[in-house]
Backbone of each chain as nested JSON, in Angstrom:
{
  "chains": [
    {"id": "A", "residues": [
      {"number": 1, "name": "UNK", "atoms": {"N": [-3.795, 23.817, -16.48], "CA": [-4.023, 22.566, -17.045], "C": [-3.23, 21.476, -16.438]}},
      {"number": 2, "name": "UNK", "atoms": {"N": [-1.903, 21.76, -16.201], "CA": [-0.999, 20.554, -15.386], "C": [-1.701, 20.123, -14.085]}},
      {"number": 3, "name": "UNK", "atoms": {"N": [-2.402, 21.36, -13.402], "CA": [-3.034, 20.762, -12.292], "C": [-4.041, 19.662, -12.446]}},
      {"number": 4, "name": "UNK", "atoms": {"N": [-4.826, 19.824, -13.57], "CA": [-5.667, 18.703, -14.214], "C": [-4.979, 17.327, -14.34]}},
      {"number": 5, "name": "UNK", "atoms": {"N": [-3.783, 17.23, -15.083], "CA": [-3.454, 16.307, -15.394], "C": [-2.741, 15.521, -14.232]}},
      {"number": 6, "name": "UNK", "atoms": {"N": [-2.171, 16.216, -13.133], "CA": [-1.605, 15.89, -12.042], "C": [-2.721, 15.191, -11.202]}},
      {"number": 7, "name": "UNK", "atoms": {"N": [-3.999, 16.047, -10.929], "CA": [-5.003, 15.321, -10.159], "C": [-5.229, 13.913, -10.739]}},
      {"number": 8, "name": "UNK", "atoms": {"N": [-5.553, 13.931, -12.091], "CA": [-5.824, 12.475, -12.585], "C": [-4.926, 11.506, -12.227]}},
      {"number": 9, "name": "UNK", "atoms": {"N": [-3.394, 11.939, -12.417], "CA": [-2.611, 10.836, -12.122], "C": [-2.708, 10.315, -10.604]}},
      {"number": 10, "name": "UNK", "atoms": {"N": [-2.745, 11.24, -9.76], "CA": [-2.665, 10.905, -8.301], "C": [-4.101, 10.348, -7.978]}},
      {"number": 11, "name": "UNK", "atoms": {"N": [-5.142, 10.619, -8.485], "CA": [-6.375, 9.951, -8.19], "C": [-6.118, 8.474, -8.587]}},
      {"number": 12, "name": "UNK", "atoms": {"N": [-5.723, 8.271, -9.742], "CA": [-5.404, 6.951, -10.169], "C": [-4.663, 6.124, -9.143]}},
      {"number": 13, "name": "UNK", "atoms": {"N": [-3.505, 6.806, -8.896], "CA": [-2.51, 6.006, -7.858], "C": [-2.979, 5.894, -6.751]}},
      {"number": 14, "name": "UNK", "atoms": {"N": [-3.505, 6.763, -6.06], "CA": [-3.939, 6.977, -4.595], "C": [-5.318, 6.027, -4.736]}},
      {"number": 15, "name": "UNK", "atoms": {"N": [-6.07, 5.986, -5.451], "CA": [-7.301, 5.024, -5.735], "C": [-6.721, 3.543, -5.492]}},
      {"number": 16, "name": "UNK", "atoms": {"N": [-5.773, 3.16, -6.428], "CA": [-4.973, 1.754, -6.316], "C": [-4.437, 1.475, -4.977]}},
      {"number": 17, "name": "UNK", "atoms": {"N": [-3.949, 2.55, -4.235], "CA": [-3.116, 2.22, -2.991], "C": [-4.414, 2.018, -2.001]}},
      {"number": 18, "name": "UNK", "atoms": {"N": [-5.483, 2.849, -1.784], "CA": [-6.274, 3.064, -0.973], "C": [-7.604, 2.52, -1.023]}},
      {"number": 19, "name": "UNK", "atoms": {"N": [-8.122, 2.24, -1.993], "CA": [-9.463, 1.821, -2.208], "C": [-9.577, 0.329, -2.159]}},
      {"number": 20, "name": "UNK", "atoms": {"N": [-10.44, -0.379, -1.193], "CA": [-10.704, -1.597, -1.149], "C": [-11.841, -1.838, -1.945]}},
      {"number": 21, "name": "UNK", "atoms": {"N": [-13.142, -2.082, -1.196], "CA": [-14.37, -2.145, -1.973], "C": [-15.209, -1.117, -1.908]}},
      {"number": 22, "name": "UNK", "atoms": {"N": [-15.678, -0.714, -3.283], "CA": [-16.561, 0.798, -3.06], "C": [-17.72, 0.568, -2.352]}},
      {"number": 23, "name": "UNK", "atoms": {"N": [-17.949, 1.483, -1.245], "CA": [-19.221, 1.352, -0.47], "C": [-20.007, 2.744, -0.799]}},
      {"number": 24, "name": "UNK", "atoms": {"N": [-21.001, 2.758, -0.007], "CA": [-21.96, 3.887, -0.23], "C": [-21.555, 5.349, 0.077]}},
      {"number": 25, "name": "UNK", "atoms": {"N": [-20.303, 5.369, 0.867], "CA": [-19.57, 6.631, 1.01], "C": [-18.138, 6.387, 1.224]}},
      {"number": 26, "name": "UNK", "atoms": {"N": [-17.196, 7.432, 1.142], "CA": [-15.908, 7.42, 1.297], "C": [-15.639, 7.233, 2.768]}},
      {"number": 27, "name": "UNK", "atoms": {"N": [-14.989, 6.037, 3.289], "CA": [-14.772, 5.969, 4.679], "C": [-13.54, 6.619, 5.148]}},
      {"number": 28, "name": "UNK", "atoms": {"N": [-13.682, 6.974, 6.518], "CA": [-12.69, 7.965, 6.964], "C": [-11.301, 7.25, 6.806]}},
      {"number": 29, "name": "UNK", "atoms": {"N": [-11.125, 5.987, 6.882], "CA": [-9.742, 5.351, 6.858], "C": [-9.346, 5.484, 5.612]}},
      {"number": 30, "name": "UNK", "atoms": {"N": [-10.311, 5.565, 4.498], "CA": [-9.949, 5.525, 2.952], "C": [-9.49, 7.008, 2.643]}},
      {"number": 31, "name": "UNK", "atoms": {"N": [-10.286, 7.986, 3.273], "CA": [-10.04, 9.361, 3.079], "C": [-8.58, 9.794, 3.734]}},
      {"number": 32, "name": "UNK", "atoms": {"N": [-8.197, 9.139, 4.825], "CA": [-7.074, 9.328, 5.476], "C": [-5.739, 8.889, 4.428]}},
      {"number": 33, "name": "UNK", "atoms": {"N": [-6.203, 7.802, 4.096], "CA": [-5.037, 7.229, 3.218], "C": [-4.855, 8.099, 1.889]}},
      {"number": 34, "name": "UNK", "atoms": {"N": [-5.857, 8.479, 1.273], "CA": [-5.942, 9.343, 0.104], "C": [-5.128, 10.533, 0.346]}},
      {"number": 35, "name": "UNK", "atoms": {"N": [-5.511, 11.2, 1.459], "CA": [-4.705, 12.434, 1.875], "C": [-3.336, 12.276, 2.273]}},
      {"number": 36, "name": "UNK", "atoms": {"N": [-2.922, 11.187, 2.871], "CA": [-1.516, 10.779, 3.106], "C": [-0.68, 10.644, 1.778]}},
      {"number": 37, "name": "UNK", "atoms": {"N": [-1.596, 10.056, 0.866], "CA": [-1.23, 9.64, -0.523], "C": [-0.527, 10.69, -1.331]}},
      {"number": 38, "name": "UNK", "atoms": {"N": [-1.504, 11.694, -1.395], "CA": [-1.125, 12.97, -1.998], "C": [-0.154, 13.738, -1.341]}},
      {"number": 39, "name": "UNK", "atoms": {"N": [0.062, 13.828, -0.102], "CA": [1.048, 14.618, 0.617], "C": [2.499, 14.013, 0.539]}},
      {"number": 40, "name": "UNK", "atoms": {"N": [2.284, 12.521, 0.633], "CA": [3.73, 11.859, 0.44], "C": [4.109, 11.961, -0.917]}},
      {"number": 41, "name": "UNK", "atoms": {"N": [3.252, 11.93, -1.85], "CA": [3.634, 11.922, -3.298], "C": [4.484, 13.173, -3.513]}},
      {"number": 42, "name": "UNK", "atoms": {"N": [3.867, 14.473, -3.028], "CA": [4.746, 15.682, -3.129], "C": [5.834, 15.622, -2.415]}},
      {"number": 43, "name": "UNK", "atoms": {"N": [5.84, 15.035, -1.3], "CA": [7.177, 14.8, -0.557], "C": [8.258, 14.264, -1.23]}},
      {"number": 44, "name": "UNK", "atoms": {"N": [7.704, 13.032, -1.743], "CA": [8.642, 12.239, -2.596], "C": [8.985, 13.035, -3.873]}},
      {"number": 45, "name": "UNK", "atoms": {"N": [8.272, 13.718, -4.437], "CA": [8.781, 14.416, -5.731], "C": [9.795, 15.425, -5.303]}},
      {"number": 46, "name": "UNK", "atoms": {"N": [9.56, 16.264, -4.202], "CA": [10.575, 17.161, -3.665], "C": [11.896, 16.444, -3.341]}},
      {"number": 47, "name": "UNK", "atoms": {"N": [11.828, 15.29, -2.692], "CA": [12.952, 14.476, -2.28], "C": [13.888, 14.218, -3.3]}},
      {"number": 48, "name": "UNK", "atoms": {"N": [12.993, 13.528, -4.368], "CA": [13.932, 13.185, -5.507], "C": [14.426, 14.339, -6.165]}},
      {"number": 49, "name": "UNK", "atoms": {"N": [14.032, 15.107, -6.347], "CA": [14.446, 16.591, -7.009], "C": [15.546, 17.105, -6.377]}},
      {"number": 50, "name": "UNK", "atoms": {"N": [15.397, 17.212, -4.913], "CA": [16.406, 17.775, -4.111], "C": [17.9, 16.937, -4.062]}},
      {"number": 51, "name": "UNK", "atoms": {"N": [17.629, 15.396, -3.981], "CA": [18.822, 14.551, -4.117], "C": [19.494, 14.598, -5.198]}},
      {"number": 52, "name": "UNK", "atoms": {"N": [18.748, 14.629, -6.397], "CA": [19.374, 14.378, -7.653], "C": [20.045, 15.843, -7.766]}},
      {"number": 53, "name": "UNK", "atoms": {"N": [19.721, 16.97, -7.501], "CA": [20.352, 18.184, -7.441], "C": [21.808, 17.984, -6.733]}},
      {"number": 54, "name": "UNK", "atoms": {"N": [21.698, 17.367, -5.636], "CA": [22.995, 17.184, -4.81], "C": [23.786, 16.189, -5.506]}},
      {"number": 55, "name": "UNK", "atoms": {"N": [23.342, 14.962, -5.976], "CA": [24.255, 13.983, -6.401], "C": [24.711, 14.618, -7.855]}},
      {"number": 56, "name": "UNK", "atoms": {"N": [23.875, 15.323, -8.622], "CA": [24.531, 15.924, -9.918], "C": [25.535, 16.757, -9.439]}},
      {"number": 57, "name": "UNK", "atoms": {"N": [25.512, 17.881, -8.487], "CA": [26.511, 18.575, -8.105], "C": [27.903, 18.085, -7.675]}},
      {"number": 58, "name": "UNK", "atoms": {"N": [27.647, 16.764, -7.307], "CA": [29.164, 16.029, -7.037], "C": [29.902, 15.383, -8.08]}},
      {"number": 59, "name": "UNK", "atoms": {"N": [29.335, 15.461, -9.121], "CA": [30.013, 14.767, -10.442], "C": [30.433, 15.904, -11.509]}}
    ]},
    {"id": "B", "residues": [
      {"number": 1, "name": "UNK", "atoms": {"N": [-7.4, 28.942, -42.706], "CA": [-7.6, 30.301, -42.336], "C": [-6.287, 31.108, -42.964]}},
      {"number": 2, "name": "UNK", "atoms": {"N": [-6.307, 31.796, -43.999], "CA": [-5.147, 32.588, -44.612], "C": [-4.507, 33.49, -43.612]}},
      {"number": 3, "name": "UNK", "atoms": {"N": [-5.229, 34.255, -42.828], "CA": [-4.647, 35.082, -41.918], "C": [-3.836, 34.589, -40.886]}},
      {"number": 4, "name": "UNK", "atoms": {"N": [-4.03, 33.433, -40.669], "CA": [-3.158, 32.587, -39.749], "C": [-1.61, 32.539, -40.381]}},
      {"number": 5, "name": "UNK", "atoms": {"N": [-1.603, 32.484, -41.67], "CA": [-0.184, 32.122, -42.033], "C": [0.353, 33.67, -42.45]}},
      {"number": 6, "name": "UNK", "atoms": {"N": [-0.369, 34.481, -42.412], "CA": [0.279, 35.903, -42.625], "C": [0.799, 36.624, -41.327]}},
      {"number": 7, "name": "UNK", "atoms": {"N": [0.403, 37.847, -41.134], "CA": [1.033, 38.551, -40.145], "C": [0.872, 37.913, -38.7]}},
      {"number": 8, "name": "UNK", "atoms": {"N": [-0.064, 37.083, -38.564], "CA": [-0.355, 36.668, -37.184], "C": [-1.801, 36.915, -37.092]}},
      {"number": 9, "name": "UNK", "atoms": {"N": [-2.195, 36.514, -35.705], "CA": [-3.722, 36.584, -35.27], "C": [-4.062, 37.852, -35.037]}},
      {"number": 10, "name": "UNK", "atoms": {"N": [-5.307, 38.267, -35.223], "CA": [-6.023, 39.404, -34.656], "C": [-6.135, 39.105, -33.186]}},
      {"number": 11, "name": "UNK", "atoms": {"N": [-6.519, 40.17, -32.253], "CA": [-6.726, 39.679, -30.958], "C": [-8.139, 38.617, -30.767]}},
      {"number": 12, "name": "UNK", "atoms": {"N": [-9.075, 39.082, -31.583], "CA": [-10.345, 38.309, -31.472], "C": [-10.18, 36.89, -32.066]}},
      {"number": 13, "name": "UNK", "atoms": {"N": [-9.209, 36.849, -32.958], "CA": [-8.876, 35.478, -33.871], "C": [-8.125, 34.733, -32.57]}},
      {"number": 14, "name": "UNK", "atoms": {"N": [-7.396, 35.447, -31.852], "CA": [-6.516, 34.797, -30.751], "C": [-7.423, 34.371, -29.569]}},
      {"number": 15, "name": "UNK", "atoms": {"N": [-8.187, 35.15, -29.345], "CA": [-9.243, 34.904, -28.344], "C": [-10.159, 33.588, -28.745]}},
      {"number": 16, "name": "UNK", "atoms": {"N": [-10.561, 33.556, -29.988], "CA": [-11.321, 32.339, -30.401], "C": [-10.367, 31.051, -30.441]}},
      {"number": 17, "name": "UNK", "atoms": {"N": [-9.184, 31.226, -30.658], "CA": [-8.315, 30.009, -30.759], "C": [-8.181, 29.655, -29.229]}},
      {"number": 18, "name": "UNK", "atoms": {"N": [-7.796, 30.494, -28.172], "CA": [-7.923, 30.114, -26.891], "C": [-9.071, 29.289, -26.499]}},
      {"number": 19, "name": "UNK", "atoms": {"N": [-10.412, 29.938, -26.797], "CA": [-11.336, 29.353, -26.292], "C": [-11.548, 27.837, -26.768]}},
      {"number": 20, "name": "UNK", "atoms": {"N": [-11.14, 27.521, -28.068], "CA": [-11.043, 26.402, -28.685], "C": [-10.327, 25.463, -28.12]}},
      {"number": 21, "name": "UNK", "atoms": {"N": [-9.007, 25.902, -27.547], "CA": [-8.038, 25.162, -27.018], "C": [-8.402, 24.841, -25.761]}},
      {"number": 22, "name": "UNK", "atoms": {"N": [-9.075, 25.737, -24.916], "CA": [-9.605, 25.525, -23.541], "C": [-10.663, 24.399, -23.631]}},
      {"number": 23, "name": "UNK", "atoms": {"N": [-11.629, 24.586, -24.602], "CA": [-12.474, 23.508, -24.799], "C": [-12.059, 22.325, -25.106]}},
      {"number": 24, "name": "UNK", "atoms": {"N": [-10.937, 22.129, -25.963], "CA": [-10.332, 20.942, -26.149], "C": [-9.771, 20.277, -24.882]}},
      {"number": 25, "name": "UNK", "atoms": {"N": [-9.253, 21.043, -24.044], "CA": [-8.7, 20.624, -22.754], "C": [-9.785, 19.859, -21.671]}},
      {"number": 26, "name": "UNK", "atoms": {"N": [-10.833, 20.87, -21.864], "CA": [-12.088, 20.24, -20.957], "C": [-12.36, 18.911, -21.577]}},
      {"number": 27, "name": "UNK", "atoms": {"N": [-12.612, 18.76, -22.851], "CA": [-12.873, 17.373, -23.471], "C": [-12.146, 16.278, -22.97]}},
      {"number": 28, "name": "UNK", "atoms": {"N": [-10.614, 16.613, -23.288], "CA": [-9.728, 15.757, -23.038], "C": [-9.822, 15.126, -21.445]}},
      {"number": 29, "name": "UNK", "atoms": {"N": [-9.88, 16.279, -20.739], "CA": [-10.037, 16.096, -19.267], "C": [-11.085, 15.075, -18.997]}},
      {"number": 30, "name": "UNK", "atoms": {"N": [-12.378, 15.3, -19.416], "CA": [-13.576, 14.421, -19.376], "C": [-13.254, 13.14, -19.709]}},
      {"number": 31, "name": "UNK", "atoms": {"N": [-12.703, 12.999, -20.906], "CA": [-12.423, 11.707, -21.63], "C": [-11.586, 10.82, -20.735]}},
      {"number": 32, "name": "UNK", "atoms": {"N": [-10.365, 11.62, -20.268], "CA": [-9.644, 10.783, -19.208], "C": [-10.075, 10.262, -18.096]}},
      {"number": 33, "name": "UNK", "atoms": {"N": [-10.905, 11.113, -17.388], "CA": [-11.818, 10.735, -16.235], "C": [-12.556, 9.473, -16.481]}},
      {"number": 34, "name": "UNK", "atoms": {"N": [-13.485, 9.648, -17.747], "CA": [-14.243, 8.346, -18.201], "C": [-13.342, 7.24, -18.278]}},
      {"number": 35, "name": "UNK", "atoms": {"N": [-12.343, 7.466, -19.108], "CA": [-11.539, 6.233, -19.254], "C": [-11.047, 5.454, -17.899]}},
      {"number": 36, "name": "UNK", "atoms": {"N": [-10.39, 6.351, -17.145], "CA": [-9.926, 5.781, -15.863], "C": [-11.075, 5.388, -14.869]}},
      {"number": 37, "name": "UNK", "atoms": {"N": [-12.06, 6.026, -14.944], "CA": [-13.226, 5.457, -13.899], "C": [-13.856, 4.211, -14.599]}},
      {"number": 38, "name": "UNK", "atoms": {"N": [-13.9, 4.036, -15.889], "CA": [-14.399, 2.827, -16.542], "C": [-13.364, 1.746, -15.997]}},
      {"number": 39, "name": "UNK", "atoms": {"N": [-12.073, 1.842, -16.219], "CA": [-11.198, 0.687, -15.998], "C": [-11.11, 0.396, -14.634]}},
      {"number": 40, "name": "UNK", "atoms": {"N": [-11.177, 1.218, -13.752], "CA": [-11.109, 1.091, -12.213], "C": [-12.385, 0.355, -11.742]}},
      {"number": 41, "name": "UNK", "atoms": {"N": [-13.441, 0.85, -12.32], "CA": [-14.532, 0.252, -11.767], "C": [-14.89, -0.988, -12.37]}},
      {"number": 42, "name": "UNK", "atoms": {"N": [-14.53, -1.413, -13.568], "CA": [-14.591, -2.646, -14.286], "C": [-13.881, -3.67, -13.311]}},
      {"number": 43, "name": "UNK", "atoms": {"N": [-12.435, -3.183, -12.985], "CA": [-11.498, -3.949, -12.209], "C": [-12.249, -4.469, -10.868]}},
      {"number": 44, "name": "UNK", "atoms": {"N": [-12.891, -3.592, -10.288], "CA": [-13.572, -3.631, -8.999], "C": [-14.929, -4.551, -8.931]}},
      {"number": 45, "name": "UNK", "atoms": {"N": [-15.698, -4.401, -9.972], "CA": [-17.102, -4.91, -9.911], "C": [-17.251, -6.085, -10.8]}},
      {"number": 46, "name": "UNK", "atoms": {"N": [-16.604, -6.312, -11.752], "CA": [-16.839, -7.374, -12.745], "C": [-15.644, -8.422, -12.458]}},
      {"number": 47, "name": "UNK", "atoms": {"N": [-15.923, -9.267, -11.717], "CA": [-14.853, -10.304, -11.147], "C": [-15.036, -11.398, -11.943]}},
      {"number": 48, "name": "UNK", "atoms": {"N": [-16.313, -11.887, -12.162], "CA": [-16.676, -13.141, -13.224], "C": [-17.605, -12.808, -14.05]}},
      {"number": 49, "name": "UNK", "atoms": {"N": [-17.115, -12.258, -15.44], "CA": [-17.817, -11.813, -16.448], "C": [-18.97, -12.91, -16.777]}},
      {"number": 50, "name": "UNK", "atoms": {"N": [-20.242, -12.455, -16.83], "CA": [-21.297, -13.347, -17.239], "C": [-21.743, -12.779, -18.583]}},
      {"number": 51, "name": "UNK", "atoms": {"N": [-22.8, -13.4, -18.949], "CA": [-23.505, -13.057, -20.265], "C": [-24.275, -11.626, -20.375]}},
      {"number": 52, "name": "UNK", "atoms": {"N": [-24.29, -10.946, -19.272], "CA": [-24.854, -9.77, -19.192], "C": [-24.42, -9.165, -17.82]}},
      {"number": 53, "name": "UNK", "atoms": {"N": [-24.813, -7.738, -17.816], "CA": [-24.544, -7.073, -16.418], "C": [-25.576, -7.273, -15.535]}},
      {"number": 54, "name": "UNK", "atoms": {"N": [-25.323, -8.117, -14.485], "CA": [-26.313, -8.269, -13.504], "C": [-26.59, -7.161, -12.61]}},
      {"number": 55, "name": "UNK", "atoms": {"N": [-27.746, -6.984, -11.838], "CA": [-28.013, -5.773, -10.858], "C": [-26.87, -5.483, -10.032]}},
      {"number": 56, "name": "UNK", "atoms": {"N": [-26.428, -6.554, -9.31], "CA": [-25.426, -6.16, -8.424], "C": [-24.224, -5.628, -9.034]}},
      {"number": 57, "name": "UNK", "atoms": {"N": [-23.921, -6.103, -9.971], "CA": [-22.636, -5.554, -10.914], "C": [-23.078, -3.984, -11.225]}},
      {"number": 58, "name": "UNK", "atoms": {"N": [-24.23, -3.665, -11.656], "CA": [-24.587, -2.403, -12.036], "C": [-24.651, -1.525, -10.893]}},
      {"number": 59, "name": "UNK", "atoms": {"N": [-25.151, -2.111, -9.601], "CA": [-25.131, -1.119, -8.364], "C": [-23.617, -0.81, -8.208]}},
      {"number": 60, "name": "UNK", "atoms": {"N": [-22.817, -2.016, -8.185], "CA": [-21.441, -1.79, -7.939], "C": [-20.732, -0.724, -8.819]}},
      {"number": 61, "name": "UNK", "atoms": {"N": [-21.03, -0.677, -9.904], "CA": [-20.479, 0.081, -10.954], "C": [-20.903, 1.609, -10.621]}},
      {"number": 62, "name": "UNK", "atoms": {"N": [-22.221, 1.865, -10.175], "CA": [-22.588, 3.05, -9.906], "C": [-22.036, 3.751, -8.702]}},
      {"number": 63, "name": "UNK", "atoms": {"N": [-22.045, 2.646, -7.554], "CA": [-21.371, 3.118, -6.512], "C": [-19.836, 3.545, -6.514]}},
      {"number": 64, "name": "UNK", "atoms": {"N": [-19.111, 2.609, -7.418], "CA": [-17.764, 2.995, -7.699], "C": [-17.435, 4.273, -8.424]}},
      {"number": 65, "name": "UNK", "atoms": {"N": [-18.246, 4.524, -9.232], "CA": [-18.264, 6.009, -9.947], "C": [-18.312, 6.859, -8.851]}},
      {"number": 66, "name": "UNK", "atoms": {"N": [-19.162, 6.96, -8.015], "CA": [-19.584, 7.856, -7.052], "C": [-18.416, 8.078, -6.226]}},
      {"number": 67, "name": "UNK", "atoms": {"N": [-17.737, 6.742, -5.759], "CA": [-16.506, 6.933, -4.877], "C": [-15.21, 7.495, -5.636]}},
      {"number": 68, "name": "UNK", "atoms": {"N": [-15.017, 7.237, -6.953], "CA": [-14.225, 7.465, -7.756], "C": [-14.141, 9.091, -7.84]}},
      {"number": 69, "name": "UNK", "atoms": {"N": [-15.19, 9.631, -7.987], "CA": [-15.433, 11.169, -8.125], "C": [-15.307, 11.655, -6.67]}},
      {"number": 70, "name": "UNK", "atoms": {"N": [-15.696, 11.049, -5.637], "CA": [-15.067, 11.367, -4.199], "C": [-13.684, 11.476, -4.105]}},
      {"number": 71, "name": "UNK", "atoms": {"N": [-13.094, 10.551, -4.496], "CA": [-11.503, 10.5, -4.661], "C": [-11.102, 11.396, -5.118]}},
      {"number": 72, "name": "UNK", "atoms": {"N": [-11.341, 11.614, -6.65], "CA": [-10.955, 12.872, -7.399], "C": [-11.045, 14.168, -6.781]}},
      {"number": 73, "name": "UNK", "atoms": {"N": [-12.287, 14.408, -6.055], "CA": [-12.377, 15.794, -5.372], "C": [-11.459, 15.912, -4.265]}},
      {"number": 74, "name": "UNK", "atoms": {"N": [-11.297, 14.809, -3.342], "CA": [-10.338, 14.805, -2.256], "C": [-9.07, 15.034, -2.6]}},
      {"number": 75, "name": "UNK", "atoms": {"N": [-8.559, 14.527, -3.643], "CA": [-7.075, 14.725, -4.282], "C": [-7.04, 16.199, -4.676]}},
      {"number": 76, "name": "UNK", "atoms": {"N": [-8.042, 16.62, -5.485], "CA": [-7.953, 17.978, -5.986], "C": [-7.851, 18.981, -4.652]}},
      {"number": 77, "name": "UNK", "atoms": {"N": [-8.772, 18.728, -3.763], "CA": [-8.646, 19.743, -2.608], "C": [-7.25, 19.654, -1.84]}},
      {"number": 78, "name": "UNK", "atoms": {"N": [-6.976, 18.506, -1.44], "CA": [-5.744, 18.261, -0.819], "C": [-4.412, 18.728, -1.619]}},
      {"number": 79, "name": "UNK", "atoms": {"N": [-4.397, 18.524, -3.021], "CA": [-3.498, 19.069, -3.8], "C": [-3.432, 20.652, -3.582]}},
      {"number": 80, "name": "UNK", "atoms": {"N": [-4.479, 21.142, -3.936], "CA": [-4.599, 22.748, -3.853], "C": [-4.172, 23.309, -2.69]}},
      {"number": 81, "name": "UNK", "atoms": {"N": [-4.472, 22.846, -1.516], "CA": [-4.272, 23.257, -0.304], "C": [-2.7, 23.093, 0.16]}},
      {"number": 82, "name": "UNK", "atoms": {"N": [-2.101, 22.139, -0.33], "CA": [-0.58, 21.788, -0.328], "C": [0.201, 22.833, -0.941]}},
      {"number": 83, "name": "UNK", "atoms": {"N": [-0.431, 23.142, -2.354], "CA": [0.321, 23.999, -3.141], "C": [0.194, 25.348, -2.466]}},
      {"number": 84, "name": "UNK", "atoms": {"N": [-0.881, 25.46, -1.868], "CA": [-1.134, 26.902, -1.268], "C": [-0.078, 27.239, 0.045]}},
      {"number": 85, "name": "UNK", "atoms": {"N": [0.054, 26.174, 0.617], "CA": [0.714, 25.982, 1.835], "C": [2.211, 26.346, 1.372]}},
      {"number": 86, "name": "UNK", "atoms": {"N": [2.812, 25.507, 0.241], "CA": [4.289, 25.59, -0.069], "C": [4.264, 27.127, -0.792]}},
      {"number": 87, "name": "UNK", "atoms": {"N": [3.263, 27.782, -1.356], "CA": [3.42, 29.099, -1.707], "C": [3.841, 29.957, -0.638]}},
      {"number": 88, "name": "UNK", "atoms": {"N": [2.951, 29.895, 0.536], "CA": [2.883, 30.599, 1.616], "C": [4.324, 30.6, 2.381]}},
      {"number": 89, "name": "UNK", "atoms": {"N": [4.99, 29.631, 1.966], "CA": [6.399, 29.519, 2.839], "C": [7.473, 29.948, 2.058]}},
      {"number": 90, "name": "UNK", "atoms": {"N": [7.392, 30.346, 0.656], "CA": [8.271, 30.684, -0.129], "C": [8.588, 32.365, -0.138]}}
    ]}
  ]
}
């Protein structure tokens, strides 16, 4: 279930970041942007979690 | 359902309940997709609202919906394979 929730969230965010004018197909530049968007989102999530853990450990 | 308040659910009642919950999730999921798609495509396609939806606006909306679905599918595939990759490294 959470998978679905996250896919919805990511679709919305990545659409906003990557989509210019909708055309008759998903252009390869847009596809690349969306793929990067998903990967960088996961990287960011991991980064935030790891750093927070580190920072929390110092206090 | 009185039996829900007493000892708990029988396994068939539990199964029915789970099916209902799953169905609710599918419905909520579809609703979410519909809402988001509507919002995004309205933003992209209706720039100067007229007294009706003209044919170019309708064409834009249809195309936008298809592209939004493409986006959803791509996100789903990318996310799935990334999850799989992370799992394989653990």
